N, C-alpha and C positions, 0 to 999 in steps of 0.2 A: 228377785235377786238372781234366780237361775237364768232368767232371760237377759239380765243386764250384762253378764260376762260375755256371751256370744256377740251382743250388739257392740260392746266396746272393742272386742277383737276384730270384728268386721270393719268398724270405723278406722282402727289402726292400720289394717291391711289395705283399705282403700286409700288412706292417706299416704302410706309408703309407696303404693303403686303409682300414685299421682306424682310423686317426687321423681320417679324415673323419667329421664329425659328421652323423648321420642326422637328418633333419627329421621330427619326430613330427606325426602327424595330430591336431590339437587336438580334433577331433570325437569321438574315442574316449572321452574323459572324460564328455562330456555324453550320449553314447549309453548308457553304463552306468547313467545315472540313470533311464532308461526313461520319459522324458517326451515322446518323439517319437511322431508318428503314422505316419511312414513312414521307412524306412531302406532305401536301395538301395546295393549294391556292384556297380559296373559295370566290365566288362573289355571289350577291343576287340570280342569276338564279341557280347556283349550290347548294346554301344553300336550296333553295326551292326543288330542286331535291333530296337532301339528306332526306328531310322530307317526305319519301315515305308513311308513315302511316297517313299523314295529321294531325299530332298532333297539336291542336290549341295552346297548351302551348309552344311547340317548335317554332311555328310561332311567338307568342308574344315575345319570348326572342330574336329572330333573325331578326325581321322585319326591324330594323333600322341599321343593319350591312351592311356596304358598301363593306368591304373586311375582310377576316379572313385568317390567316396563321397558320397552325398546323404542329408541328413537334413531332414525337415520337422517343425517343432515348432509346434503350435497353442498360442497363449498365451491359451487360453480359461479357465484357472483361475488364481487367485492363486498356487497352489503351483508350477505350471509356469512362470509369469512370474518368480517369485522364484528358482527353480532356474536358469533361463536367465540371469537377471541376475547371480547368484553365479558361474556359469561364465564369463560375459563378463568379470567383474572379475578372474578368475584368469588370463586370457589375456595373455601378454606378447609383443606383436608388435613389440618395439623393434628386433629384428634383421631386420625385414621391410620391403620397399618397398611403399608403397600405390600400386598401379598404376592404380586407378580408384576414384573416389568420385562417385556420381551418384544423383540421385533420378529414378526412372522410374515413372510411373503410380502415385505414392503409395508406392513402395517404395524404401527406401534401399539402394543397391547399393554394396558395397565389395569390392575384389579386392586381395589381397596376394600377394607372392612373397618368399621368403627372399632375403637379400642374397647368400648363398653358392651358391644354385642358381637356374637360370632355367627348370627343368622341373618345378617344383612351384608350385601355386597354391591359395589358400584364399579362398573368397568367402562373404560374408554378404549375404542379401537379406532385409531386415526391413521389415515393414509393421506396422500397429497390432495386428493379431491373429495374425500368423504370422511365423515365421522359417524361411528355407531356408538351409542350410549346405552348401557344396560344397567338397570336397577333390579336387584333380586332380593326378595323377602323370603328367606328360607335358607337351608344349608345346601351347599354344593361342594362336592369333592373336586378340588382344583386339578388334582392329578388325573382323574377320570375325564374332566372337562377338556384338559389339554390334549389328552389322547384322542378324544372325540374330534377335536378341531383338526388334529393331524391326519386322522383317517378320513375325515369328511363326514358331512351330515347329509343324509338323503331325506329331504323333506317332501319328496314327490310333488304333488300338485301345488303345494305352498310355494316352492321355488318357482314353479311356472307362473303362479299368480304374481309374485313379486317382479318377475321379469316382464310379464304382461302389463303390469301397472306402469312401469317406466315407458314401455312402448305406447301405451294409451296416452300418457301425459305428453309424449312427443307428438303424437297424432293430433291431440287437442291443440297444442301450440301452433302446429302447422295450419290447422283449420282456422284458428283465430287470426293468424297472419293473412290467410287467403281472404277471409271475410273483410278484414280491414282494408286490404288492397282493393277488393271489389267495391266497397263503400266509397273509397277515395276516387276510384274511376267513375262511379256512378255520380258522385257530386260534381266531378269535372264536366261530365256530359250535360248535366242539368244547368250548369253555369253558362255554357256556350250557347249563343243564340241560334235559333233554327233559321236555315236559309230558305 
């Protein structure tokens, strides 16, 4: 009998916790479409590593983040723009509060949080040619985050890496183009009869 009460209580607690609806990360669907140029999954240890400059403001904003997912999508082709537009139409944020909606330096910034949870956030940062999507599991003080964005974030080598990645992709595309051109020229010379 003494053991029966704790077991019943445990079963009730598990049942109630199972009834809580989990909030799904809407970015998972668009990530499967493979139209992004950058995808990062960050956890507390990697977030601390990103803060190379040991910026106390950055630490204050991110100290309660358990997990963050970041996607960068370049809208440089009609296919990518259409895929993003389709994904955007599928999103139902009716059960979410819009915490912030602002235009900053030509970028439309929107931050949402579900009505049922205050420790989940979803943000979109959209400019003419690029979209950045951010999913955060954990609490973030928006006032501190906005101040951090205004003053700038010094990520040191991480910023260099992101810039280098774009340059590397551009070099890779040039090399592909050159290889293709060389192969075409080589096939033309093979077709011509020797004199």
